[in-house]
C-alpha positions in Angstrom: 10.2 -12.8 -1.7 10.1 -14.4 -5.2 8.0 -12.1 -7.5 6.4 -15.1 -9.3 5.1 -16.4 -5.9 3.6 -13.0 -5.1 1.8 -12.9 -8.4 0.5 -16.4 -7.9 -0.8 -15.5 -4.4 -2.5 -12.4 -5.8 -4.2 -14.4 -8.5 -5.5 -17.0 -6.1 -6.8 -14.3 -3.8 -8.6 -12.6 -6.7 -10.5 -15.9 -7.5 -11.7 -16.1 -3.9 -13.4 -12.7 -4.0 -17.1 -12.5 -4.3 -18.0 -10.9 -6.6 -14.9 -11.6 -8.6 -12.1 -9.0 -8.9 -12.1 -6.3 -10.3 -15.2 -4.4 -9.4 -15.9 -0.7 -9.3 -16.2 0.6 -5.7 -16.7 4.4 -5.8 -15.3 4.9 -2.3 -12.1 3.1 -3.3 -11.4 4.7 -6.6 -10.1 8.1 -7.6 -12.5 9.7 -10.2 -12.7 6.2 -11.8 -9.3 6.7 -13.4 -6.7 5.0 -11.1 -7.1 1.6 -9.4 -5.0 0.3 -6.5 -4.7 -3.3 -5.4 -2.4 -4.7 -2.8 -1.1 -8.0 -1.4 0.5 -8.4 2.0 2.5 -11.5 2.9 3.4 -11.8 6.6 6.1 -14.4 7.1 7.2 -16.0 10.5 11.0 -16.5 10.0 11.1 -19.2 12.6 8.2 -21.4 11.5 7.9 -20.4 7.8 4.2 -19.8 8.3 2.7 -17.2 6.0 -0.4 -15.1 6.2 -1.7 -13.6 3.0 -4.0 -10.5 2.8 -5.4 -9.1 -0.4 -7.4 -6.0 -1.0 -7.8 -2.6 -2.6 -6.9 0.9 -1.4 -8.2 4.4 -1.8 -6.5 6.8 -4.1 -6.7 10.1 -2.2 -7.4 13.6 -3.7 -3.8 14.8 -3.2 -2.7 12.3 -5.9 -3.8 15.0 -8.4 -1.3 17.4 -6.8 1.5 14.9 -7.4 0.5 14.5 -11.0 0.3 18.2 -11.5 3.7 18.8 -10.0 5.3 16.1 -12.2 3.6 17.5 -15.4 4.8 21.0 -14.6 8.4 19.9 -13.9 8.2 21.2 -10.3 11.8 21.4 -9.0 12.7 18.9 -6.2 9.6 16.8 -6.8 9.7 13.1 -7.8 7.3 10.2 -8.1 6.5 7.6 -5.4 9.5 7.2 -3.1 8.3 5.9 0.3 5.9 3.4 1.7 4.7 4.5 5.1 2.9 2.5 7.8 1.0 3.7 10.9 -1.1 2.6 13.9 -4.2 4.5 13.0 -6.3 5.7 15.9 -4.9 2.9 18.1 -7.1 0.1 19.7 -10.2 2.1 18.8 -9.9 0.7 15.3 -9.7 -2.9 16.6 -13.3 -2.8 17.7 -14.6 -1.7 14.2 -16.2 -3.9 11.6 -14.5 -4.2 8.3 -16.8 -1.7 6.7 -16.3 0.8 9.5 -12.6 0.4 9.3 -12.5 0.9 5.6 -14.6 4.1 6.1 -11.5 5.6 7.8 -9.8 5.8 4.4 -11.3 9.0 3.0 -10.2 10.9 -0.1 -9.4 14.1 1.8 -6.6 12.5 3.9 -3.2 14.1 3.3 -1.2 12.0 5.8 -1.6 8.8 7.8 -3.5 9.1 11.1 -0.5 8.2 13.1 2.6 7.2 11.1 5.1 4.9 12.7 7.8 4.6 10.1 8.4 4.5 6.3 10.8 2.6 4.0 12.0 3.3 0.5 9.6 1.9 -2.1 10.7 -0.1 -5.1 8.9 0.5 -8.4 8.6 -1.3 -11.7 6.6 -0.8 -14.9 4.4 -3.8 -15.9 3.3 -4.8 -19.3 -0.2 -6.1 -20.2 0.7 -9.6 -18.9 2.1 -8.2 -15.6 5.7 -8.8 -16.6 8.3 -6.3 -15.5 9.4 -4.1 -18.4 11.8 -1.2 -18.9 9.2 0.4 -21.2 7.0 3.1 -19.6 3.4 1.8 -19.2 0.3 2.8 -17.4 0.7 0.1 -14.7 3.1 0.3 -11.7 4.2 -2.4 -9.2 5.3 -0.9 -5.9 7.1 -3.0 -3.3 8.3 -2.6 0.2 9.6 -4.9 3.0 9.2 -4.3 6.7 11.6 -6.6 8.6 13.0 -7.1 12.0 13.9 -3.5 12.5 10.2 -2.5 12.4 7.9 -3.2 15.3 4.5 -2.1 16.4 0.8 -2.5 15.8 0.2 -1.6 12.1 -3.3 -0.5 11.0 -2.8 1.7 8.0 -0.4 2.4 5.1 0.1 4.9 2.4 2.5 5.7 -0.5 4.3 9.1 -0.6 6.0 11.1 -3.3 6.7 14.6 -4.5 9.0 16.1 -1.9 8.9 13.1 0.4 11.9 12.3 2.6 12.6 9.7 5.3 10.9 12.2 7.8 7.5 11.0 9.0 4.5 12.8 7.4 6.7 14.4 4.7 5.7 14.5 1.0 2.4 14.1 -0.9 0.3 11.1 -0.1 -1.0 9.0 -3.0 -3.2 6.4 -1.4 -4.5 5.2 2.0 -5.6 1.9 3.4 -7.0 1.2 6.9 -6.7 -2.5 7.7 -7.0 -5.1 10.5 -4.3 -4.8 13.0 -0.9 -6.5 12.3 1.3 -7.0 15.3 4.7 -6.8 13.8 7.7 -8.0 15.8 6.1 -7.5 19.2 6.7 -11.1 20.4 9.5 -13.5 20.4 9.3 -14.5 16.7 10.7 -12.4 13.9 8.1 -11.4 11.4 8.7 -10.0 7.9 5.9 -8.1 6.1 6.3 -8.0 2.4 3.9 -5.6 0.7 3.2 -5.3 -3.1 0.8 -2.8 -4.6 -0.3 -2.4 -8.2 -1.5 0.9 -9.5 -3.3 1.0 -12.9 -3.6 4.4 -14.5 
């Protein structure tokens, strides 16, 4: 998906929030230092119809382990490499209110509740105007696309790094988000889920 379109969709979603974005939410921040914001765009490839979902995510406590490993030059460790999705605790989550569902994202989590799959994440540095830059900055844009080869009922996601591999539950988890169920490619139509997340350090 065109990056400029993603940014425009995010900015529109921000304006619709009450109170306006950003806002400090203690249960969705890590020691007040790192902020996470995401935008999902679910596209029906047959009809072209798109659904846009915007929100925040919880930076989990294990994030500090990843930072420590990188600062110490731990061998075999790297930054964020995978974006994982899971089905949470199944249909139980579908009966929860938004507040109850968000409460499933807790700082002590070290893995998804029930990971389904993961894909390699793309990363870019962003400047103060949200433009991609080759210069190291304190803001990252993380992207991932879940296409026709991914199917299931998605209810959660997380980013993984350090010693993460393509193997489910491997690596150190950076963040977590429990969200309303997304039925991806369980019907006749092909759906593509494009996810973009912004981390501000």
